[in-house]
C-alpha positions in Angstrom: 100.5 127.4 57.7 103.6 125.2 57.8 102.6 121.6 57.4 106.2 120.2 57.6 106.2 116.8 59.4 109.0 117.2 61.9 108.5 113.6 63.2 109.2 112.2 59.8 112.7 113.7 59.6 115.4 111.3 60.8 118.3 113.3 62.2 120.0 110.4 64.0 122.8 110.1 61.4 123.8 113.7 62.1 124.9 112.9 65.6 127.1 109.9 64.8 130.6 110.4 66.2 129.5 113.7 67.8 129.8 114.5 71.5 126.4 116.2 71.4 124.7 112.8 71.8 122.4 112.8 74.8 123.3 109.4 76.5 126.4 110.9 78.1 127.5 109.9 81.5 131.0 110.3 83.1 129.8 110.1 86.7 132.2 107.2 87.3 135.3 109.1 86.2 137.2 111.9 87.9 137.6 114.6 85.3 140.4 117.1 85.8 139.4 120.7 85.7 142.1 122.3 83.5 140.4 125.7 83.5 140.5 127.7 80.4 142.8 126.2 77.8 145.3 128.7 76.5 145.4 129.3 72.8 148.4 127.7 71.1 150.1 128.6 67.9 153.3 128.1 66.1 154.6 129.6 62.9 156.0 126.7 60.9 158.0 126.9 57.7 156.1 124.8 55.1 157.2 123.3 51.9 156.6 125.8 49.1 155.1 123.1 46.9 152.7 121.0 49.0 151.5 117.7 47.5 147.7 117.5 46.9 146.1 114.1 46.6 142.8 112.3 46.7 142.7 108.6 47.7 140.0 106.1 48.5 142.1 103.5 50.3 144.7 103.7 53.0 147.1 101.2 51.5 147.2 103.0 48.1 148.0 106.3 49.7 150.7 104.7 51.9 152.4 103.4 48.8 152.4 106.8 47.1 154.0 108.6 50.0 157.8 109.1 49.9 158.7 110.0 53.5 161.3 112.7 53.0 162.4 115.7 55.2 159.9 118.6 54.8 157.3 116.5 53.1 153.8 118.1 53.1 150.8 116.1 51.9 147.3 117.5 51.9 144.6 114.8 51.4 140.9 114.7 50.9 139.5 111.2 51.4 136.0 109.7 51.1 134.0 108.0 53.9 135.4 104.5 53.3 138.9 105.7 54.1 140.0 104.6 57.6 142.6 106.8 59.2 143.7 104.2 61.6 144.4 101.8 58.8 146.5 104.4 57.1 148.8 104.7 60.1 149.5 101.0 60.1 149.8 100.8 56.3 152.3 103.7 56.2 154.7 102.1 58.7 154.5 98.6 57.3 154.7 99.7 53.6 157.8 101.9 54.3 159.2 99.4 56.8 159.5 102.3 59.2 160.1 101.8 62.9 158.3 104.4 65.0 160.1 104.7 68.3 157.3 106.8 69.8 153.7 107.3 68.6 151.3 109.9 70.1 147.6 109.8 69.1 144.7 112.0 70.1 141.2 111.1 68.9 137.6 111.5 69.7 136.8 107.9 69.1 138.0 104.6 67.7 136.8 101.1 66.8 137.9 97.6 67.8 139.7 97.3 64.5 141.7 100.4 65.3 142.7 98.9 68.7 143.7 95.7 67.0 145.8 97.7 64.4 147.7 99.5 67.1 148.2 96.3 69.0 149.6 94.7 65.9 152.1 97.6 65.5 153.2 97.2 69.1 153.4 93.4 68.9 155.5 93.4 65.7 157.9 96.2 66.9 156.8 98.9 64.4 155.9 101.0 67.4 158.0 101.2 70.5 155.8 103.2 72.9 152.3 104.6 72.4 150.7 107.6 74.1 146.9 107.7 73.5 144.5 110.6 74.4 140.9 109.7 74.1 137.8 111.8 74.7 135.6 111.6 77.8 132.8 111.0 75.2 134.4 107.8 74.1 135.2 106.7 77.7 131.6 107.3 78.8 130.1 105.2 76.0 132.8 102.5 75.9 133.9 102.2 79.6 132.4 98.6 79.8 133.1 97.5 76.3 136.0 98.9 74.2 137.8 100.5 77.2 138.7 97.2 78.9 139.5 95.7 75.5 141.8 98.6 74.7 143.7 98.3 77.9 144.0 94.5 77.6 145.4 94.7 74.1 147.6 97.8 74.3 148.7 98.2 78.0 151.4 95.5 77.8 155.0 95.8 79.1 154.4 99.4 80.3 154.5 100.7 76.7 151.1 102.5 76.8 150.0 105.8 78.3 146.3 106.3 78.0 144.6 109.6 79.0 141.0 110.7 79.0 140.4 114.4 78.4 137.7 116.6 77.0 139.2 116.1 73.6 138.0 116.7 70.1 141.5 116.8 68.4 142.7 114.3 65.8 146.4 114.2 65.9 149.1 111.5 65.3 152.8 112.1 66.0 155.4 109.6 64.8 159.1 109.6 65.4 160.6 107.6 62.6 164.4 107.7 62.6 165.4 111.3 61.9 161.9 112.1 60.6 159.2 113.7 62.7 155.8 113.1 61.2 152.6 115.0 62.1 149.2 113.9 60.9 146.2 116.1 61.7 142.8 116.6 60.3 139.1 116.2 60.7 138.8 112.4 60.9 138.9 110.0 63.9 140.8 106.7 63.7 137.7 104.9 62.5 135.6 105.5 59.4 132.8 108.0 59.8 131.3 107.6 56.3 132.0 111.3 55.8 134.4 113.1 53.5 137.4 113.9 55.6 140.7 115.9 55.2 144.1 115.5 56.8 147.6 116.8 56.4 150.9 114.9 56.8 153.8 117.2 57.6 157.4 116.2 58.3 158.6 118.9 60.6 160.6 118.9 63.9 159.2 122.2 64.8 155.6 121.2 64.3 156.2 117.8 66.1 157.7 119.6 69.1 154.7 122.0 69.2 152.1 119.1 69.5 154.4 116.9 71.6 154.5 119.7 74.2 150.7 119.5 74.5 150.8 115.7 74.9 153.5 116.1 77.6 151.6 118.7 79.6 148.6 116.4 79.8 150.7 113.3 80.8 149.8 113.6 84.5 146.1 114.1 83.9 143.5 111.3 83.9 145.9 108.5 83.1 144.2 105.0 83.0 146.2 101.9 83.3 145.2 98.2 83.0 145.8 97.4 86.6 143.7 100.4 87.7 140.7 99.7 85.5 138.8 97.7 88.1 138.7 100.7 90.3 137.0 102.7 87.5 134.6 99.9 86.9 133.6 99.7 90.6 132.9 103.4 90.6 130.4 102.9 87.8 128.6 100.2 89.8 128.4 102.1 93.0 
């Protein structure tokens, strides 16, 4: 007879940052039915000698990166590494002006929003395109969503979209360089071991940029429209 005490097992931690959480409600948001998403692929020429690193802190890794054409960096980072901090640290450390930044993430924190606002305010980022998940929107529509739009949707420099998204991608156009960051981690810390790749590649940048561009007309939220979305939730 199995005497395992199921009630004594705490599995709540396994659902952190996961869209399988049960308190999910997007009734106040018009989701676009995109049908079956086509499989995308691109064959990219990679550096024959990729750089393999392990770092604990975003600022330390930013200092170690050289930013050269064809750079390919594979990273494994611990749970205290914050991906959003790395983006800001990289641009500031290298004094790199990013004309356009495109980010897709499942979720983010208030600190991530403040970091992106700082990059916009100081001129390190010209324009920002942000794809967030309907999971994040559902949970944060009355908290971080209005804060996000207040801080980032200034001077028509933000495009924010809500999709059924689980990708974690950041594209940065810095001078002649086209940087692509992709991996397992969201912008905020998850307290889990994560991996990501930084690749300088025009071909790879164009591949992912095409996906952002195709979704540009879907589910865009703007600061001046947010009251409408709030009112739907209260109806």
